[in-house]
C-alpha positions in Angstrom: -17.0 27.4 -19.2 -17.5 26.6 -15.4 -14.4 26.7 -13.5 -15.2 23.2 -12.4 -15.1 22.6 -15.9 -11.7 23.9 -15.8 -11.1 22.4 -13.4 -11.8 18.7 -14.5 -10.0 19.1 -17.9 -6.7 20.0 -16.0 -7.0 17.2 -14.1 -7.6 15.1 -16.8 -5.0 16.2 -18.7 -2.8 15.8 -15.8 -3.4 12.2 -15.7 -3.0 11.5 -19.2 0.6 12.7 -19.0 1.1 10.6 -16.1 -0.2 7.5 -17.9 2.0 8.2 -20.6 5.1 8.0 -18.0 5.8 11.7 -18.0 7.4 12.2 -14.2 4.5 14.0 -12.0 6.5 17.0 -11.6 6.6 17.7 -15.4 3.0 17.0 -16.2 1.6 19.1 -13.4 4.4 22.2 -14.4 3.0 21.5 -18.5 -0.8 21.5 -17.5 -0.4 24.2 -14.9 1.8 26.8 -17.3 -0.5 25.9 -20.4 -3.9 26.3 -18.1 -2.4 29.7 -17.0 -1.7 30.8 -20.3 -4.7 29.8 -21.7 -6.5 32.2 -19.2 -4.3 35.2 -18.7 -1.3 35.0 -21.8 2.2 33.2 -22.4 4.1 35.9 -20.4 2.1 35.8 -16.9 2.4 31.9 -17.4 6.1 32.1 -17.9 6.5 34.9 -15.3 4.9 32.7 -12.6 6.5 29.4 -13.5 10.0 31.8 -13.3 8.5 33.5 -9.9 7.2 30.6 -8.4 11.0 28.5 -9.6 13.2 30.8 -8.2 11.0 31.8 -4.9 10.9 27.6 -3.9 15.1 27.1 -5.2 15.8 29.6 -2.3 13.1 28.6 0.4 15.0 28.2 3.6 11.9 26.0 4.8 12.7 23.7 1.7 16.1 23.5 2.5 15.9 21.5 5.3 15.0 18.4 2.8 17.8 17.9 1.6 19.8 17.8 4.9 17.2 15.3 6.1 17.2 13.4 3.0 21.5 13.4 3.4 20.7 11.8 6.6 19.0 9.1 6.3 20.9 8.0 3.3 24.2 8.4 5.7 22.2 6.5 8.6 21.2 3.5 6.3 24.9 3.5 4.3 26.1 3.0 7.6 23.8 0.1 8.3 21.8 1.7 11.6 19.3 0.2 10.9 20.6 -3.4 11.6 22.4 -2.1 14.5 18.4 -0.8 15.6 16.9 -4.3 15.1 19.5 -6.5 16.2 19.6 -4.5 20.0 15.9 -4.2 19.8 15.7 -8.4 18.7 18.5 -9.0 21.6 16.5 -7.4 24.2 12.5 -8.6 23.2 12.9 -11.7 20.7 12.4 -14.3 23.9 9.2 -13.3 23.9 6.2 -14.3 21.8 5.7 -11.9 19.4 9.3 -10.2 20.2 10.8 -10.1 16.4 7.7 -8.3 15.8 7.7 -5.5 18.1 11.2 -5.1 17.5 10.7 -4.3 13.8 7.5 -2.1 14.7 9.8 -0.2 16.6 12.8 -0.4 15.2 10.9 1.0 12.0 9.8 3.7 14.3 13.3 4.9 15.8 15.0 4.5 11.7 11.9 6.3 10.1 12.4 9.3 12.1 16.0 9.7 10.3 14.7 8.5 6.9 13.3 10.1 4.1 11.6 7.9 2.8 8.3 5.0 3.6 9.2 2.9 0.8 13.3 2.8 1.9 12.2 2.4 5.4 10.4 -0.9 4.6 12.8 -1.9 2.2 15.6 -1.2 4.7 13.7 -3.6 7.2 13.3 -6.0 4.7 16.8 -6.7 4.2 17.5 -6.5 8.1 15.0 -7.8 10.0 12.9 -10.1 7.0 15.5 -12.9 7.1 15.7 -13.2 11.0 11.8 -13.4 11.1 12.0 -16.1 9.0 15.1 -18.3 10.0 13.1 -18.5 13.3 10.0 -19.9 12.0 7.8 -16.2 11.5 4.9 -16.4 9.6 6.1 -15.1 6.3 2.7 -12.8 5.8 3.3 -12.2 9.3 6.6 -10.7 9.2 6.0 -8.9 5.6 2.9 -7.2 7.1 4.7 -6.1 10.3 7.4 -4.5 8.2 5.3 -3.1 5.5 3.1 -1.2 8.3 6.4 0.1 10.2 7.6 1.4 6.9 4.2 3.8 7.1 5.3 4.9 10.8 7.9 7.1 9.5 5.5 10.0 8.2 4.1 10.9 11.6 7.7 11.0 13.8 9.0 14.6 13.4 11.2 15.5 12.0 8.7 14.3 8.9 9.9 15.4 5.3 6.0 15.0 4.3 5.2 17.1 6.9 7.8 20.0 6.1 6.8 19.9 2.6 2.6 20.4 3.8 4.1 23.1 5.9 6.0 24.8 3.1 2.9 24.3 0.1 -0.1 25.6 2.7 2.0 28.0 4.3 1.6 26.5 8.4 4.5 27.1 11.0 6.9 24.2 10.9 6.7 23.4 14.6 3.4 23.4 14.9 2.9 20.6 12.9 5.3 18.9 14.5 3.4 19.5 17.7 0.9 17.9 16.6 2.1 14.9 14.7 3.6 14.2 18.8 0.7 12.3 20.0 -1.0 10.8 16.8 2.9 9.2 16.7 2.5 7.5 19.9 -1.0 6.1 19.5 0.0 5.3 15.7 2.9 2.9 17.9 0.7 1.6 20.4 -2.0 0.5 17.8 0.5 -1.3 15.7 1.7 -3.1 18.6 -1.2 -3.6 19.9 -2.4 -5.2 16.7 1.1 -7.4 16.7 -0.1 -8.9 20.6 -3.7 -10.3 19.0 -2.1 -11.6 16.7 0.1 -13.3 18.4 -2.6 -14.5 21.2 -4.8 -15.2 18.3 -2.0 -17.3 16.2 0.6 -17.9 18.8 2.2 -20.1 15.5 3.1 -17.3 13.7 5.7 -16.1 16.0 7.3 -19.1 18.2 9.2 -18.2 21.2 13.3 -18.3 20.8 15.8 -18.7 23.1 17.2 -15.8 25.6 20.6 -13.7 24.7 22.7 -13.7 27.2 23.3 -10.0 29.3 26.9 -9.6 27.7 25.9 -9.7 23.7 22.6 -7.7 25.2 24.8 -5.2 26.0 27.5 -5.2 23.3 24.0 -4.8 20.7 22.5 -1.5 22.7 26.5 0.3 22.5 26.7 -0.8 18.8 23.3 1.2 18.3 23.9 4.0 20.3 24.8 5.8 17.8 21.9 6.0 16.2 20.0 6.9 19.7 22.4 9.8 20.2 21.2 11.1 17.0 17.6 11.0 17.6 18.2 12.4 21.3 19.8 15.1 19.2 17.8 16.1 17.1 14.8 15.6 19.3 16.6 17.8 22.4 18.1 20.6 20.1 14.4 20.9 17.8 12.0 20.9 21.3 13.9 23.0 23.6 14.3 25.7 20.8 18.3 25.2 20.5 17.5 24.7 17.0 15.8 25.9 14.1 14.6 23.2 12.0 17.5 23.9 9.4 19.6 23.9 11.9 18.9 20.1 13.2 18.6 19.3 9.9 22.4 20.2 9.6 23.6 18.4 12.7 21.4 15.4 11.7 23.6 15.0 8.6 26.7 15.9 9.9 26.3 13.8 12.8 25.5 10.5 11.2 28.5 10.9 8.6 30.4 11.5 11.8 29.2 8.6 13.2 29.2 6.4 10.7 33.2 7.4 9.5 33.8 7.3 13.3 33.0 3.3 13.1 34.7 2.8 10.2 31.2 2.0 8.0 32.0 4.6 5.5 33.9 4.9 2.4 34.4 7.5 -0.4 32.7 5.5 -2.3 29.7 5.3 -0.2 29.9 9.3 0.2 29.7 9.7 -2.8 26.8 7.4 -3.7 25.1 8.7 -0.6 25.4 12.6 -2.4 24.4 11.3 -5.6 21.2 9.6 -4.1 20.1 12.7 -1.9 20.8 15.1 -5.2 18.8 12.9 -7.1 15.5 12.2 -4.5 16.4 16.7 -4.0 15.8 17.5 -7.5 12.8 15.0 -7.6 11.1 16.4 -4.5 11.6 20.5 -6.3 10.8 19.5 -9.5 7.1 17.9 -8.1 6.8 21.4 -5.5 7.4 23.6 -8.3 5.1 21.7 -10.3 2.3 21.5 -7.8 3.1 25.5 -7.2 2.5 26.3 -10.5 -0.5 23.9 -11.2 -2.3 25.5 -7.8 -2.0 29.1 -9.8 -3.7 27.3 -12.4 -6.4 26.4 -10.5 -6.7 29.5 -8.4 -6.9 31.5 -11.5 -9.7 29.3 -12.1 -11.4 29.9 -9.2 -12.4 26.0 -9.0 -11.3 26.3 -5.3 -14.6 28.6 -4.8 -16.6 26.4 -6.9 -15.9 23.3 -5.3 -16.6 24.8 -2.2 -19.9 26.1 -3.3 -20.8 22.8 -5.0 -19.5 20.8 -1.4 -21.6 23.5 0.5 -24.7 22.7 -1.6 -24.8 19.0 -0.9 -27.1 18.1 1.7 -24.3 16.1 3.7 -22.8 16.7 6.8 -19.6 17.5 7.7 -18.4 14.4 8.8 -20.1 12.7 5.4 -17.5 15.3 4.0 -14.2 14.6 5.3 -15.1 10.7 5.0 -15.4 11.1 1.1 -12.0 12.9 1.2 -10.3 10.4 3.1 -11.5 7.3 1.0 -10.2 9.3 -1.8 -7.2 9.6 -0.3 -6.6 6.1 0.5 -7.7 5.5 -3.4 -4.7 8.4 -4.3 -2.3 6.7 -1.7 -2.2 3.4 -3.2 -1.2 4.6 -6.8 0.9 7.6 -6.0 4.0 8.6 -4.2 2.9 9.8 -1.0 4.5 13.6 -1.4 2.4 13.8 -5.3 -0.7 12.8 -3.9 -0.9 15.2 -1.0 1.0 18.1 -3.2 -1.6 17.1 -6.3 -4.9 17.6 -4.7 -3.7 20.1 -1.7 -4.9 22.9 -3.9 -8.8 21.2 -4.3 -9.3 19.9 -0.5 -7.7 22.9 1.9 -9.8 25.1 0.8 -12.5 22.9 1.4 -11.2 21.8 4.9 -10.8 25.7 6.0 -14.5 26.5 4.4 -15.6 24.1 7.0 -13.9 25.8 9.9 -11.5 22.4 10.4 -7.6 23.5 11.4 -4.6 22.7 8.0 -2.6 21.8 11.3 -5.1 19.2 12.0 -6.1 18.0 8.4 -1.9 18.2 8.2 -1.9 15.5 10.7 -5.1 13.7 8.9 -3.5 14.0 5.4 -0.1 12.2 6.2 -1.9 9.7 8.6 -4.4 8.6 4.9 -1.5 9.0 2.6 0.5 6.4 3.9 -2.1 4.1 4.8 -3.0 4.1 1.2 0.5 3.3 0.3 -0.5 -0.3 1.7 -3.9 -0.9 1.2 -4.7 -3.2 -1.9 -4.9 -3.0 -4.8 -1.6 -1.2 -5.5 -0.3 -0.3 -2.2 3.0 0.5 -3.4 5.2 -0.4 -0.4 3.6 -4.0 -0.6 5.0 -4.5 -4.1 8.4 -3.3 -3.0 8.6 -6.2 -0.2 7.4 -8.4 -2.8 10.6 -7.6 -5.2 12.4 -8.2 -2.3 11.1 -11.4 -1.4 9.8 -12.4 -4.0 9.0 -16.2 -1.9 6.4 -14.3 -0.6 3.0 -14.2 -2.3 1.3 -10.3 -2.7 -1.6 -11.7 -1.1 0.4 -13.3 1.5 1.5 -10.2 2.1 -2.0 -7.9 2.3 -3.2 -10.9 4.6 -0.2 -10.2 6.8 -0.8 -6.5 6.5 -4.6 -6.4 6.8 -4.7 -6.3 10.9 -2.5 -3.3 10.9 -4.8 -1.6 8.3 -7.5 -2.0 10.3 -5.6 -0.2 13.1 -4.6 2.3 11.1 -8.4 3.0 10.5 -9.1 2.9 13.9 -6.5 5.8 14.2 -8.2 7.8 11.6 -11.3 7.6 13.2 -10.2 8.4 16.5 -8.7 11.9 14.9 -11.3 13.0 13.2 -13.6 12.2 16.3 -11.8 14.3 18.4 -9.5 16.8 16.8 -8.5 18.5 19.7 -5.9 15.0 20.1 -3.8 16.3 17.4 -3.9 20.0 18.2 -4.0 20.0 22.4 0.1 19.8 22.1 0.4 23.2 20.3 -2.5 25.3 21.8 -0.8 24.4 25.2 2.6 25.5 24.0 1.1 28.7 22.1 -0.2 29.8 25.7 
């Protein structure tokens, strides 16, 4: 049997298990172990499973994941998102589209201290959506802004998705963090530009509200200051070299808890609930990563990446055409799977192709994050759209998709720019390397 046939059967078996509602991590472990055993025997297959599990569970880099998840859980429980949004709306809400700008900026800030796109979108659906609707904003425009804001978090370091990409691909984490800074700023700028165009073309979508008194503005800013201090501590520590990524994650988790307790927004019940949620999410992520690693061993043993590289190399298609096909495939996957699962399932197949074509894995990491997150708001099965509809059932799904369409266009422009000009992502890591 050819390598591609073996790989195809493995993917079919994986999809079948997922359809049968087997958790994705467990499904990858089962397919990886069985596929490896059929080629080399059960002894080596079980050795790979045990070795990879032990190695990943003791990984120092991967230890940052539960710490950042804990930070996000405490920040959410303490109501930091509400503070961010209230401060931003007090300062900018009197401008046309001011609440939309505030929501987008608030999602970007809160996304940096939250481990999940869906959690960021769900949090702002509770904090921002009622305010926007109460002030006469279009339901489609309001929901679309929140959905698009939720996808910003993955590009803003420290990002759990980027950390996992680096662990799996053995890429230096700071290289990807630095590479994502310019694309993250560009993504935010393009989304804000989309808001500006919408309110210019359809001013009725965003009525102007009354200005807020200066005293109220400063009070709202003071209430949001713990989040700003938390962000400043993380970024200053990381990029000045004072903290490693692990130390930054530890400091961030502790500070988020300290700020919440100091402001009397944290009870023992909330702390316990936060720890439970963190443990549950961490277990899920570790299971998926172990599954992806074992599945990758099976694929590598079957020489699927080599066969795929040869097949693609023989196609009369330019490299840009191959990249375009991969991006379309990722958009479809992102609409079906969680962003972490979509990325880890495909890396064993895609990364060898990218490296063979001469592209940098760090650049592809930025592209990967952007395209998978974008898939979460693209029809017909955008996960974030369904989350928003579940929280606001009065807004039809088609209306949410209509509202998110301009932001999808903005993110597609971002993808096109990053593909056409890889230097935008790579110049900062290169500059810092000297």
